[in-house]
C-alpha positions, -999 to 999 in steps of 0.1 A, spaced: 363 170 -215 340 200 -217 324 185 -248 315 152 -231 282 143 -214 276 159 -181 253 141 -156 237 151 -124 222 124 -102 198 134 -75 189 108 -49 160 118 -27 151 96 3 117 101 20 117 84 54 84 73 71 69 75 36 37 56 45 28 85 68 26 110 40 -5 129 49 -12 144 15 -46 143 -1 -50 142 -39 -35 174 -53 -12 180 -23 26 180 -30 58 170 -12 87 191 -24 124 180 -23 152 203 -12 165 224 -41 197 214 -59 220 228 -85 253 217 -101 283 231 -119 280 232 -156 242 236 -157 244 274 -161 232 283 -125 198 266 -129 181 254 -97 159 223 -95 137 203 -72 114 172 -74 77 175 -67 60 143 -56 23 139 -51 18 108 -29 -19 105 -39 -18 119 -74 -16 155 -86 -52 156 -100 -84 136 -98 -76 113 -128 -43 103 -112 -59 94 -79 -45 61 -67 -11 68 -83 20 86 -72 27 116 -95 62 130 -98 78 160 -116 112 176 -122 107 213 -117 129 243 -123 129 271 -98 111 303 -105 141 323 -94 176 313 -105 205 329 -124 202 306 -154 190 313 -189 153 318 -197 151 284 -214 172 254 -206 170 221 -223 179 188 -206 173 151 -208 162 134 -176 153 100 -162 132 91 -131 136 59 -113 128 42 -80 156 26 -60 143 -8 -48 155 -37 -28 174 -52 -59 182 -21 -80 162 3 -101 125 1 -111 100 22 -130 126 39 -151 111 66 -173 129 93 -193 122 123 -214 137 154 -230 123 189 -223 130 226 -224 124 241 -190 115 277 -185 118 292 -151 90 279 -128 81 251 -152 80 214 -145 75 181 -163 71 145 -153 45 117 -150 11 119 -134 9 81 -131 44 73 -121 36 42 -101 5 28 -84 1 36 -47 -9 1 -37 22 -14 -53 44 8 -31 24 6 2 7 -28 0 15 -55 -27 52 -49 -29 60 -29 1 91 -49 11 105 -44 -25 99 -6 -27 100 6 9 130 -5 28 124 5 64 95 26 52 118 48 31 109 57 -5 139 65 -27 136 84 -59 165 89 -83 165 117 -109 193 118 -135 197 149 -156 222 152 -184 234 175 -212 256 165 -241 262 132 -258 289 105 -260 309 92 -231 302 104 -196 330 129 -186 316 145 -155 292 133 -129 278 150 -97 259 130 -72 236 149 -48 219 131 -19 189 146 -1 168 134 28 133 143 39 119 129 72 81 127 77 75 131 114 53 107 134 42 107 170 26 78 188 2 86 216 -14 59 239 -39 67 266 -69 55 286 -103 70 282 -124 65 313 -162 71 310 -179 71 344 -216 63 348 -217 49 313 -253 35 316 -266 70 324 -251 86 293 -277 104 272 -277 102 234 -251 126 218 -238 136 252 -201 137 249 -177 126 276 -144 143 267 -109 141 281 -77 160 270 -43 146 265 -12 168 262 18 156 242 51 157 260 66 171 228 70 208 231 61 216 194 30 194 193 -3 205 210 -29 186 229 -56 163 216 -91 156 228 -109 123 229 -147 123 231 -171 93 236 -208 94 229 -235 73 215 -261 78 187 -297 69 195 -303 53 161 -330 29 173 -305 0 167 -290 -5 202 -270 28 201 -239 32 180 -209 41 202 -186 67 187 -151 78 196 -139 111 183 -102 120 185 -92 155 175 -57 170 176 -55 207 182 -25 213 158 -33 215 121 -1 196 112 -11 166 133 -29 142 110 -43 110 125 -29 82 104 -41 51 123 -54 40 157 -67 11 176 -93 12 204 -97 -17 229 -122 -21 257 -106 -31 290 -127 -57 308 -129 -63 345 -97 -84 345 -78 -59 324 -78 -79 292 -81 -59 260 -109 -65 236 -103 -48 203 -135 -30 193 -123 -4 167 -93 1 144 -86 21 113 -57 31 91 -59 57 64 -24 54 50 -34 31 22 -64 51 11 -62 64 -25 -83 93 -13 -72 99 23 -103 97 46 -108 116 78 -107 90 105 -112 112 136 -146 96 142 -147 58 147 -177 37 155 -170 9 180 -179 -27 170 -197 -30 204 -230 -11 206 -242 6 238 -267 -22 243 -241 -49 239 -219 -32 265 -248 -29 289 -257 -66 283 -221 -75 293 -219 -49 321 -206 -75 346 -174 -78 325 -174 -45 306 -187 -19 332 -171 -24 367 -188 2 389 -206 14 357 -173 27 343 -162 21 307 -125 20 301 -110 23 266 -74 19 256 -65 41 227 -33 38 206 -29 65 180 -2 74 155 -1 109 140 18 122 110 33 155 121 45 170 88 81 174 75 105 172 104 137 175 83 146 182 47 181 189 36 208 182 10 232 159 30 259 151 5 273 162 -28 300 143 -47 318 160 -76 335 144 -105 324 110 -95 329 85 -124 296 69 -131 292 31 -130 256 22 -121 227 37 -102 225 7 -78 259 17 -64 245 50 -51 228 31 -23 260 12 -14 284 42 -16 305 23 -41 329 45 -61 348 36 -92 378 53 -107 369 43 -143 346 60 -167 331 28 -182 294 37 -185 278 4 -173 245 19 -164 235 27 -200 246 -8 -211 228 -25 -182 196 -5 -187 194 -19 -222 197 -55 -209 164 -73 -202 158 -87 -167 153 -124 -160 115 -118 -157 116 -100 -190 132 -130 -206 107 -154 -190 78 -133 -202 92 -133 -237 95 -171 -236 59 -173 -224 46 -148 -251 64 -166 -279 56 -201 -266 92 -213 -271 100 -249 -262 67 -255 -244 62 -291 -233 28 -291 -215 -6 -276 -221 -33 -264 -196 -66 -273 -211 -99 -255 -203 -132 -265 -218 -126 -243 -248 -89 -237 -252 -53 -250 -246 -26 -229 -231 11 -240 -238 34 -238 -208 67 -253 -195 67 -282 -170 98 -270 -152 83 -235 -145 50 -249 -134 68 -272 -110 89 -243 -97 58 -221 -90 32 -246 -77 35 -276 -54 3 -290 -69 16 -288 -105 49 -303 -93 31 -333 -78 11 -338 -110 42 -337 -133 67 -356 -112 46 -384 -95 28 -413 -110 -2 -393 -121 -16 -393 -156 -5 -357 -163 31 -368 -161 29 -388 -193 0 -371 -212 17 -337 -214 -16 -320 -207 -34 -308 -175 -72 -305 -176 -84 -275 -157 -120 -273 -168 -132 -255 -137 -112 -223 -147 -122 -199 -174 -99 -190 -203 -93 -154 -190 -84 -168 -156 -59 -193 -169 -43 -166 -191 -39 -143 -161 -27 -172 -139 1 -181 -164 11 -145 -168 15 -143 -130 35 -175 -129 59 -162 -155 61 -125 -145 49 -122 -108 25 -95 -120 -13 -92 -124 -28 -69 -149 -62 -51 -147 -73 -68 -115 -110 -63 -107 -133 -79 -81 -145 -107 -104 -110 -117 -117 -95 -114 -81 -121 -139 -68 -114 -163 -96 -76 -160 -93 -79 -164 -55 -96 -198 -62 -69 -207 -86 -41 -197 -62 -57 -218 -34 -63 -248 -57 -27 -249 -69 -11 -236 -36 3 -204 -51 5 -185 -18 17 -152 -33 -12 -151 -57 -37 -158 -29 -22 -130 -8 -23 -104 -36 -59 -113 -45 -71 -114 -9 -55 -80 -2 -72 -66 -32 -106 -80 -21 -102 -67 14 -93 -33 2 -123 -32 -22 -149 -49 -1 -183 -32 2 -214 -38 22 -229 -55 -8 -200 -78 -15 -190 -86 21 -213 -116 24 -198 -132 -8 -163 -126 5 -171 -140 39 -185 -172 23 -154 -175 1 -130 -171 30 -149 -198 50 -151 -222 21 -113 -220 16 -106 -221 54 -87 -188 51 -88 -176 87 -70 -143 81 -93 -133 52 -123 -144 72 -113 -123 102 -107 -92 80 -141 -96 64 -158 -101 97 -141 -69 111 -155 -50 81 -190 -65 86 -190 -56 123 -180 -20 114 -209 -18 89 -233 -42 106 -265 -23 99 -260 -21 61 -246 -57 59 -271 -74 81 -300 -56 64 -289 -64 29 -304 -90 4 -269 -105 1 -268 -113 38 -303 -129 36 -290 -151 8 -260 -160 30 -282 -171 58 -299 -195 34 -266 -209 21 -247 -211 54 -269 -202 83 -242 -213 109 -216 -189 94 -240 -160 94 -250 -167 130 -215 -170 143 -205 -137 126 -235 -119 141 -226 -132 175 -192 -117 173 -205 -82 179 -212 -94 215 -178 -109 219 -155 -80 211 -151 -83 173 -137 -109 149 -101 -107 164 -115 -112 199 -142 -138 191 -142 -174 182 -153 -170 146 
């Protein structure tokens, strides 16, 4: 038994993961762990939520590290594997073999993309906002004779604070004159925060700013929403932001309102009862690591499969199914292989320059439009070809790859707009959502006009509202751009309605 393979499985759960406050280069460290048979070496995982260096910004970096101080030998060689525990098993499985000196660490600087975890596939990776990493370390070869499972939990603290900010005599406020209130948290270990309101005399009707500043260094403002309370007590959302998805975490303590000082004064009968401005502020802070501890250690547990760790399933056999299962391709792997090898194709998508073989049954499964074409009395049913001359070759290739694998590769602004069009045309809702999310995340003052027109053309109210919110937050740059001038020529009514929203409480409060 001593000559068999010895495995250590370390499961690290990070709760409230989306509230990791770390900037690029800042690390979250797991509790330390050790195990019998590993010669008194001590280990931990080091995870960088926004990458460990500039070139890995936008990725999660992760490393297996050996403690600087342990009773083990100077050099210790192990094989190790890093995985993510997802909704249906293991994902992003990477492995290596290294010799660790005391204080050294090895891993992957681009372990997985941030937006895959926090945005595009959040329900798949983050069950109840918990990120679960599994590190398997082993020595020896052959059958698994000894397994230790170690479970650790780290809790990221969050605190929600809601308050009203009342500014009296708003019309008499001078430029850059701050009206400040202080709010004290009921939590003993967290300090007060201050909220200041002022306006900037920028000769464009006065930009109103709200500045929220916590007094404790470990309180990081993660997201907040500000609403104006009108005379009847109704909320009009006029500012919101969320830095949790930022590849480079931004400081969001200063937020410009979508309503300018002049717009508020123009609507004083509704917005300024007795010349008092009332804002409702809802803030969520990340408060650092609240809890970090090894919670369970199981010795001599016969190993069956990693997925059983999450279900606490224990087997009495030593049949090593995990190795066998890891060598088996998934259903999506098999579909991708069929697509790449063009096996048994029975239909072709034809652009102006090229034909792309595909499978009728899979097109029907993924798109209601293709299903109608291929099952009803339309000419595509009998011709075994579908003309799509309005799509470019690259777009069709990416479209088919998505239909067969559920993945998009090398997405950029241009390809996202073209794939959004394809997703809308063929009613592939998931493709539309992924592309629109990418476009909203990457919209700029120069591209906002284009995206607004696209959302309006495709009658996508959610996308349209998101773009209009962005435009109202950057109204000076957008409304003064050449792109906006072109939009007014193409669709004057759309441009006019969007500009009017700034007097109606923002896109989510206006008529659109």
